[in-house]
C-alpha positions as CSV (number, residue, x, y, z in Angstrom):
1,X,0.0,0.0,0.0
2,X,2.8,2.4,0.9
3,X,4.6,1.7,-2.4
4,X,1.5,2.2,-4.4
5,X,0.7,5.6,-2.8
6,X,4.2,6.8,-3.7
7,X,3.6,5.8,-7.3
8,X,0.2,7.5,-7.5
9,X,1.6,10.8,-6.4
10,X,3.7,11.0,-9.5
11,X,2.5,11.6,-13.1
12,X,1.3,8.7,-15.0
13,X,4.1,8.9,-17.6
14,X,6.9,8.6,-15.1
15,X,5.2,6.3,-12.6
16,X,7.3,3.2,-13.4
17,X,10.6,5.1,-13.3
18,X,9.7,6.6,-9.8
19,X,8.6,3.4,-8.5
20,X,11.7,1.4,-9.2
21,X,14.1,3.1,-6.9
22,X,11.6,2.6,-4.1
23,X,10.7,-0.9,-4.9
24,X,14.3,-2.2,-5.1
25,X,15.5,-1.1,-1.6
26,X,12.2,-2.6,-0.2
27,X,12.9,-5.8,-1.9
28,X,16.5,-5.9,-0.8
29,X,15.4,-5.3,2.7
30,X,12.9,-8.1,2.7
31,X,15.5,-10.4,1.2
32,X,18.1,-9.4,3.9
33,X,15.5,-9.9,6.7
34,X,14.8,-13.6,5.4
35,X,18.4,-14.3,5.1
36,X,19.1,-13.1,8.7
37,X,16.1,-15.0,10.0
38,X,17.4,-18.2,8.2
39,X,20.9,-17.8,9.7
40,X,19.5,-17.0,13.2
41,X,17.2,-20.0,13.2
42,X,19.8,-22.4,11.9
43,X,22.2,-21.5,14.7
44,X,19.3,-21.3,17.3
45,X,18.0,-24.9,16.4
46,X,21.6,-26.3,16.2
47,X,22.2,-25.0,19.8
48,X,18.8,-26.4,20.8
49,X,19.8,-29.8,19.7
50,X,23.3,-29.6,21.3
51,X,22.0,-28.2,24.7
52,X,19.5,-31.1,25.2
53,X,22.2,-33.3,26.6
54,X,23.4,-30.9,29.2
55,X,20.0,-31.2,31.0
56,X,19.9,-35.1,31.0
57,X,23.5,-36.0,31.8
58,X,22.5,-37.7,35.2
59,X,19.5,-39.4,33.6
60,X,21.6,-40.9,30.6
61,X,24.2,-41.9,33.0
62,X,21.6,-43.8,35.0
63,X,20.0,-45.5,32.0
64,X,23.3,-46.6,30.6
65,X,24.9,-47.5,34.2
66,X,27.7,-45.0,33.5
67,X,29.4,-42.4,35.8
68,X,28.6,-38.7,35.1
69,X,32.1,-37.9,33.8
70,X,31.6,-40.7,31.1
71,X,28.4,-39.1,29.9
72,X,30.0,-35.7,29.9
73,X,32.6,-37.1,27.6
74,X,29.7,-37.2,24.9
75,X,29.8,-33.4,25.1
76,X,33.5,-33.4,24.8
77,X,33.3,-35.7,21.7
78,X,30.7,-33.4,20.1
79,X,32.9,-30.4,20.5
80,X,36.1,-32.3,19.4
81,X,34.4,-33.2,16.1
82,X,33.0,-29.7,15.2
83,X,36.3,-28.6,13.5
84,X,35.9,-31.2,10.9
85,X,32.4,-30.1,10.1
86,X,33.6,-26.5,9.9
87,X,36.4,-27.3,7.5
88,X,34.3,-29.6,5.4
89,X,31.2,-27.4,5.1
90,X,33.4,-24.2,5.0
91,X,35.3,-25.5,2.0
92,X,32.2,-26.5,0.2
93,X,30.6,-23.1,1.0
94,X,33.5,-21.2,-0.5
95,X,33.5,-23.4,-3.6
96,X,29.7,-23.9,-4.1
97,X,28.0,-21.0,-2.2
98,X,26.5,-20.7,1.4
99,X,22.8,-21.6,0.8
100,X,22.8,-25.2,-0.3
101,X,25.5,-26.4,2.1
102,X,23.6,-24.8,4.9
103,X,20.4,-26.8,4.0
104,X,22.4,-30.1,3.8
105,X,24.0,-29.2,7.1
106,X,20.6,-28.7,8.8
107,X,19.3,-31.9,7.5
108,X,22.3,-33.8,8.8
109,X,22.3,-32.6,12.5
110,X,18.4,-33.0,12.5
111,X,18.5,-36.6,11.4
112,X,21.4,-37.5,13.7
113,X,19.7,-35.9,16.6
114,X,16.6,-38.1,15.9
115,X,18.8,-41.2,15.7
116,X,20.3,-40.4,19.1
117,X,16.8,-40.9,20.6
118,X,17.1,-44.7,19.5
119,X,20.6,-45.3,20.8
120,X,20.6,-49.1,22.0
121,X,23.7,-48.6,24.1
122,X,26.3,-46.2,25.2
123,X,28.7,-46.9,22.4
124,X,26.1,-46.0,19.8
125,X,25.3,-42.9,21.7
126,X,28.9,-41.7,21.6
127,X,29.3,-42.5,18.0
128,X,26.0,-40.5,17.1
129,X,27.2,-37.5,19.4
130,X,30.6,-37.6,17.4
131,X,28.6,-37.5,14.1
132,X,26.4,-34.8,15.5
133,X,29.5,-32.7,16.1
134,X,30.6,-32.8,12.5
135,X,27.2,-31.5,11.5
136,X,27.0,-28.9,14.2
137,X,30.5,-27.7,13.3
138,X,29.4,-26.6,9.9
139,X,26.4,-24.5,10.8
140,X,28.0,-21.6,12.6
141,X,30.5,-20.7,9.8
142,X,27.7,-21.1,7.1
143,X,25.2,-19.1,8.7
144,X,27.6,-16.3,10.0
145,X,29.1,-15.8,6.5
146,X,25.6,-15.8,4.8
147,X,24.3,-13.1,7.3
148,X,27.4,-10.9,7.7
149,X,27.9,-10.9,3.9
150,X,24.4,-9.6,3.3
151,X,24.6,-6.7,5.8
152,X,26.0,-3.2,5.5
153,X,29.0,-2.4,7.7
154,X,27.0,0.1,10.1
155,X,24.5,-2.7,11.0
156,X,27.0,-5.5,11.6
157,X,27.4,-4.8,15.3
158,X,23.7,-5.2,16.2
159,X,23.0,-8.1,14.0
160,X,26.2,-9.9,15.1
161,X,24.8,-9.7,18.6
162,X,21.5,-10.9,17.5
163,X,22.9,-13.7,15.5
164,X,25.1,-15.1,18.1
165,X,22.4,-15.1,20.6
166,X,20.5,-17.6,18.6
167,X,22.9,-19.9,20.6
168,X,21.2,-18.7,23.9
169,X,17.7,-18.9,22.4
170,X,18.5,-22.5,21.5
171,X,19.6,-23.1,25.1
172,X,16.5,-21.3,26.3
173,X,14.3,-23.6,24.2
174,X,16.1,-26.7,25.4
175,X,15.3,-25.5,29.0
176,X,11.7,-24.8,28.2
177,X,11.4,-28.4,26.6
178,X,13.2,-30.0,29.6
179,X,11.0,-28.2,32.2
180,X,7.6,-28.9,30.4
181,X,8.1,-32.3,28.8
182,X,11.1,-34.2,30.5
183,X,8.9,-35.9,33.1
184,X,6.6,-37.1,30.4
185,X,8.8,-38.0,27.3
186,X,12.2,-38.6,29.0
187,X,15.6,-37.9,27.6
188,X,15.0,-40.0,24.4
189,X,11.7,-38.1,23.7
190,X,13.6,-34.8,23.9
191,X,16.3,-36.0,21.4
192,X,13.4,-37.1,19.2
193,X,12.1,-33.6,19.1
194,X,15.5,-32.6,17.7
195,X,14.4,-33.5,14.4
196,X,12.2,-30.4,14.1
197,X,14.9,-28.1,12.8
198,X,14.8,-30.0,9.5
199,X,11.6,-27.9,8.9
200,X,13.8,-24.9,8.4
201,X,15.2,-26.3,5.1
202,X,11.9,-25.5,3.3
203,X,12.0,-21.9,4.5
204,X,15.5,-21.5,3.2
205,X,14.9,-23.1,-0.1
206,X,11.9,-20.8,-0.6
207,X,13.2,-17.5,0.8
208,X,16.9,-17.3,1.1
209,X,19.1,-16.2,-1.8
210,X,22.7,-16.9,-2.2
211,X,25.4,-14.6,-0.7
212,X,26.0,-11.5,-2.8
213,X,29.6,-11.6,-1.8
214,X,29.9,-15.2,-3.0
215,X,28.0,-14.5,-6.3
216,X,30.4,-11.5,-6.9
217,X,33.4,-13.6,-6.3
218,X,32.2,-16.1,-9.1
219,X,31.2,-13.4,-11.7
220,X,33.0,-12.2,-14.8
221,X,35.4,-10.2,-12.6
222,X,35.8,-12.3,-9.3
223,X,36.7,-10.3,-6.3
224,X,38.6,-13.5,-4.9
225,X,39.5,-16.9,-5.8
226,X,41.3,-17.9,-2.6
227,X,41.2,-21.4,-1.5
228,X,42.3,-23.2,1.7
229,X,45.9,-23.5,0.7
230,X,46.7,-19.8,0.5
231,X,45.4,-19.2,4.0
232,X,49.1,-20.3,5.0
233,X,50.0,-16.6,4.3
234,X,47.7,-15.7,7.0
235,X,49.2,-18.1,9.5
236,X,50.0,-15.6,12.4
237,X,46.3,-14.4,12.1
238,X,45.0,-17.9,11.8
239,X,46.9,-19.1,15.0
240,X,45.8,-16.0,16.9
241,X,42.2,-16.5,15.9
242,X,42.2,-20.1,17.0
243,X,43.8,-19.2,20.5
244,X,41.1,-16.5,20.9
245,X,38.3,-18.9,20.1
246,X,39.8,-21.5,22.4
247,X,39.4,-19.0,25.2
248,X,36.0,-17.8,24.1
249,X,34.7,-21.6,24.0
250,X,36.2,-22.4,27.3
251,X,34.3,-19.2,28.6
252,X,31.0,-20.5,27.3
253,X,31.2,-24.1,27.8
254,X,33.0,-23.7,31.1
255,X,30.1,-21.7,32.4
256,X,27.1,-23.4,30.7
257,X,27.5,-27.1,30.1
258,X,28.0,-28.5,33.7
259,X,25.9,-25.8,35.3
260,X,22.6,-27.7,35.2
261,X,24.3,-30.7,36.8
262,X,25.7,-28.4,39.6
263,X,22.1,-27.1,40.2
264,X,20.6,-30.6,40.4
265,X,23.6,-32.4,42.2
266,X,25.0,-29.9,44.5
267,X,22.2,-27.4,45.0
268,X,19.4,-30.1,44.9
269,X,17.1,-28.3,42.6
270,X,14.2,-29.9,40.9
271,X,13.7,-30.3,37.3
272,X,11.3,-27.3,37.0
273,X,13.6,-25.1,39.3
274,X,16.7,-25.9,37.0
275,X,14.5,-25.2,33.9
276,X,13.4,-21.7,35.1
277,X,16.9,-20.7,36.1
278,X,18.1,-21.7,32.8
279,X,15.4,-19.7,31.1
280,X,16.4,-16.6,33.3
281,X,20.2,-16.9,32.7
282,X,19.5,-17.4,28.9
283,X,17.4,-14.3,28.9
284,X,20.5,-12.5,30.3
285,X,22.7,-14.0,27.6
286,X,20.4,-12.9,24.8
287,X,20.2,-9.2,26.4
288,X,24.0,-9.4,26.7
289,X,24.7,-10.4,23.1
290,X,22.5,-7.7,21.7
291,X,23.7,-4.9,24.0
292,X,27.3,-5.5,23.6
293,X,27.0,-6.3,19.9
294,X,25.4,-2.8,19.4
295,X,28.0,-1.1,21.7
296,X,30.9,-2.7,19.7
297,X,29.9,-0.7,16.7
298,X,30.7,2.4,18.5
299,X,33.4,1.6,21.0
300,X,35.2,-1.1,18.9
301,X,35.0,-4.9,18.8
302,X,37.9,-5.6,21.3
303,X,36.9,-2.8,23.6
304,X,33.6,-4.3,24.0
305,X,35.0,-7.7,24.7
306,X,37.3,-6.6,27.3
307,X,34.6,-4.7,29.2
308,X,32.3,-7.8,29.1
309,X,35.0,-10.2,30.2
310,X,36.1,-8.0,33.2
311,X,32.7,-7.6,34.5
312,X,32.1,-11.4,34.1
313,X,34.9,-12.0,36.7
314,X,33.0,-9.8,39.3
315,X,29.8,-11.8,38.9
316,X,31.3,-15.3,39.6
317,X,30.6,-15.4,43.3
318,X,27.0,-14.5,43.1
319,X,26.5,-17.0,40.2
320,X,27.7,-20.0,42.2
321,X,27.4,-19.1,45.9
322,X,24.1,-17.0,46.3
323,X,22.2,-18.3,49.2
324,X,18.6,-18.2,47.5
325,X,17.3,-19.4,44.1
326,X,16.3,-15.7,43.3
327,X,19.8,-14.6,43.8
328,X,21.1,-17.6,41.9
329,X,19.0,-16.4,39.1
330,X,20.3,-12.9,39.3
331,X,24.0,-14.3,39.3
332,X,23.3,-16.5,36.4
333,X,21.5,-13.7,34.5
334,X,24.4,-11.4,35.0
335,X,27.2,-13.8,34.3
336,X,25.6,-15.0,31.1
337,X,24.9,-11.3,30.2
338,X,28.8,-10.9,30.2
339,X,29.8,-14.2,28.7
340,X,27.3,-13.9,25.8
341,X,27.9,-10.1,25.6
342,X,31.4,-10.9,24.7
343,X,30.3,-13.6,22.3
344,X,27.7,-11.4,20.5
345,X,30.8,-9.4,19.0
346,X,32.4,-12.5,17.6
347,X,30.3,-13.2,14.4
348,X,31.2,-9.6,13.0
349,X,34.8,-9.5,14.5
350,X,35.8,-13.0,12.9
351,X,34.2,-12.1,9.6
352,X,35.9,-8.7,9.5
353,X,39.2,-10.4,10.3
354,X,38.8,-13.1,7.7
355,X,40.7,-13.2,4.3
356,X,37.8,-12.2,1.8
357,X,38.0,-15.3,-0.4
358,X,37.8,-17.6,2.5
359,X,35.1,-16.2,4.6
360,X,33.1,-19.4,4.4
361,X,36.0,-21.4,5.9
362,X,38.1,-19.0,7.9
363,X,35.6,-17.8,10.7
364,X,33.9,-21.2,11.1
365,X,37.1,-23.3,11.0
366,X,39.0,-21.0,13.6
367,X,35.8,-21.0,15.8
368,X,35.6,-24.8,15.8
369,X,39.3,-25.5,16.2
370,X,39.0,-23.3,19.4
371,X,36.1,-25.6,20.3
372,X,38.5,-28.6,19.8
373,X,40.9,-27.2,22.3
374,X,38.1,-26.3,24.8
375,X,36.2,-29.5,24.2
376,X,37.1,-31.1,27.6
377,X,35.9,-28.2,29.5
378,X,32.9,-29.9,31.2
379,X,34.7,-33.1,31.7
380,X,37.7,-31.2,33.4
381,X,35.2,-29.5,35.6
382,X,33.4,-32.7,36.5
383,X,36.6,-34.6,37.0
384,X,38.3,-31.9,39.3
385,X,35.1,-31.4,41.2
386,X,35.4,-35.1,42.3
387,X,39.0,-35.5,42.6
388,X,40.5,-32.0,43.8
389,X,37.5,-30.2,45.4
390,X,35.5,-33.0,46.8
391,X,34.0,-32.4,50.3
392,X,35.0,-34.4,53.2
393,X,32.2,-37.0,52.5
394,X,33.5,-37.4,49.0
395,X,30.6,-35.5,47.1
396,X,32.0,-33.6,44.1
397,X,32.2,-29.9,44.6
398,X,31.0,-28.6,41.3
399,X,30.9,-25.0,42.5
400,X,34.6,-24.8,43.3
401,X,35.5,-26.4,40.0
402,X,33.1,-24.1,38.0
403,X,34.6,-21.1,39.9
404,X,38.2,-21.9,39.2
405,X,37.6,-22.5,35.6
406,X,35.5,-19.4,35.1
407,X,38.1,-17.1,36.7
408,X,40.8,-18.7,34.4
409,X,38.9,-18.4,31.2
410,X,37.7,-14.8,31.6
411,X,41.4,-14.0,32.3
412,X,42.3,-15.7,29.2
413,X,39.8,-13.9,27.2
414,X,41.1,-10.6,28.4
415,X,44.8,-11.5,27.6
416,X,44.0,-12.8,24.0
417,X,41.9,-10.0,23.2
418,X,44.4,-7.5,24.3
419,X,47.1,-9.3,22.2
420,X,44.9,-8.8,19.2
421,X,45.6,-5.1,18.9
422,X,49.2,-6.3,18.1
423,X,48.2,-8.9,15.6
424,X,45.5,-7.2,13.3
425,X,43.8,-3.9,13.0
426,X,39.9,-3.9,13.6
427,X,37.9,-3.5,10.5
428,X,34.5,-2.8,11.8
429,X,33.7,-0.2,8.9
430,X,34.9,-2.8,6.3
431,X,32.4,-3.2,3.5
432,X,31.9,-7.0,2.9
433,X,29.4,-6.6,0.1
């Protein structure tokens, strides 16, 4: 209606000429919105599938007659396999485009999640979690490249925060499913629900165009034809980015993956109490990603990360040692506000640092190699809670383990982010289009 009104105000003879400049930006905005929605939902549903296991560790351990650290190894295995998926799907994306590999990737992780629900034994369960890790590893790089390459520079900070917090929205959805349905459908039923992300494929197929940057790189005058090999020219940047992502992934998985187990086993909270706390701290995470993503457009990517990590250290005592559930909720909200506040800057920051012709590979691969290094985070916490911080009665002290790891990884994020000023300039105004 608005477009028609603009046209009718002009003379009949020049109506078409006057409408075209209006119609084109509107069409581009609609296409951009659909692309971003697809990238956001792909990461959200991927995270939903991943975080289901964090709520059911103790129940899976009971069913398969395993110790909790054994089941936590399934999380480690998933994280260890993610770099393989990032490399495989990233290479395909740089060669054949972002859109089709994204659909294939979503189909893979949805099917594997469903298969997990029917695991006959613990060995099969572990194999499927490894395969899921490969599929999960491909999604972030594909979605981030597709979204960031479709955005103008001035909007990347905000949308980077929004995109990354698809991860926390996925965690939030997993918490809701756990709270509402676990007592009815059990852990197997929860994994069966993990097939639902496959429906997103139909949306992408119908509504999402290919990345304009990738199309330009394959046009008559390609902007870049870089492949994985020439990335060796960027070895210092590559090594730095992997180290930074290792610190970041230790920060997120070290504060998230074992936390529901701490709430259940050490604080003695019920399924519903744990679910509601998870909802609260994930709301904090979503808010933090959006706020710091937006701020980073003004104060700089690294400055935003430094502020978030420094404030994160201050919130650790309240997060773990608050005497009431209400204060635990406040501590969780504030800590994840800072953790995901820093993370909300990463999609834009990594894509801006990436070599142009390898943007499908570089951000996702460095991110997931960081995941490989940080993969044992939850397992380390579970082990040292039992072996180094156990109470006099032998009960694991998860609070002490989580506190030690959280302090160390926040400090690591501060150090590696500061080193970044010496490694590569910020390029937050870089035009990726």
